[in-house]
N, C-alpha and C positions, 0 to 999 in steps of 0.2 A: 681787439679793436671794437671801439664801447660804439654802444648805436644807441642814441638817444632820441625821443619822440616829440612831438608837438603841442602833450598835451598838461594843463597845466594841475597837477597834483595839491596839490594845497589843495586848490580853487576846486575840485574835483571832490573833496574830502569836506569840505566845508558848505559848499551846495547840496553835494547827500542827503549830509546833518538834518541842514534846516528845512529839507525837502521833506525828513524822517518827523521834525517836529511836528511840522505842519500837520501831517495825516495823524498823528501823534493826535492833535491839540485837536482838529478840526473832530477828528471822531469820537473826541473823551467828550467836548462838547455838546458836541450831534445826540448825543446817548443822553448826554444827562439835559441838555431842557426839551429832547422827545420829553424824558419821560413825563418833564417839570411843567409844559403846554398840554399835554395830547394823556397823559396818562402809562395807557397799556398801547405798544407799540408794534405794530404784525411780525411776524417771524423776519423775512425777510430782510427791515432795517437793524430790527438788534442783529441778525449776521454781519448785516454792513458792516454797520456804527465796528461789532465788535472785531471785524477785520481789518480795517481801516486801523486800529488801535494796536493790533497785532506786525500788521503791517510795515506802521510808524516808527514802531519799538523795533523792529528789525534792520529798519533802510540805519537808518537814524545812529542805530548800536554802533555795525558793522561796518558801514560807509566808511566813516574816519582812520578804521584799522587796516582795510582792501585800501584806496585810494592814499591812505597817509604812510602805512608800513609797508606792506605786504609787496604789492605791484613795485613802486621804487624799488623797494631791494632783490625780489626777480628779475626786476630792465636792471 
């Protein structure tokens, strides 16, 4: 007996990848522009931008695998 959910996995994979890409680009651009305009940034801003880059990379990398490969195979 097959069970089908109402989730659109290709759309979730693409949306997750694009969300991760946006986080990565915002973190990278903010780091570059912040240092170019203001020189030294406060430590909390550096931590925020590096965290955005890391989280964006992880979300963008794992989202297609999770929503495009793993979950459809498990379901």
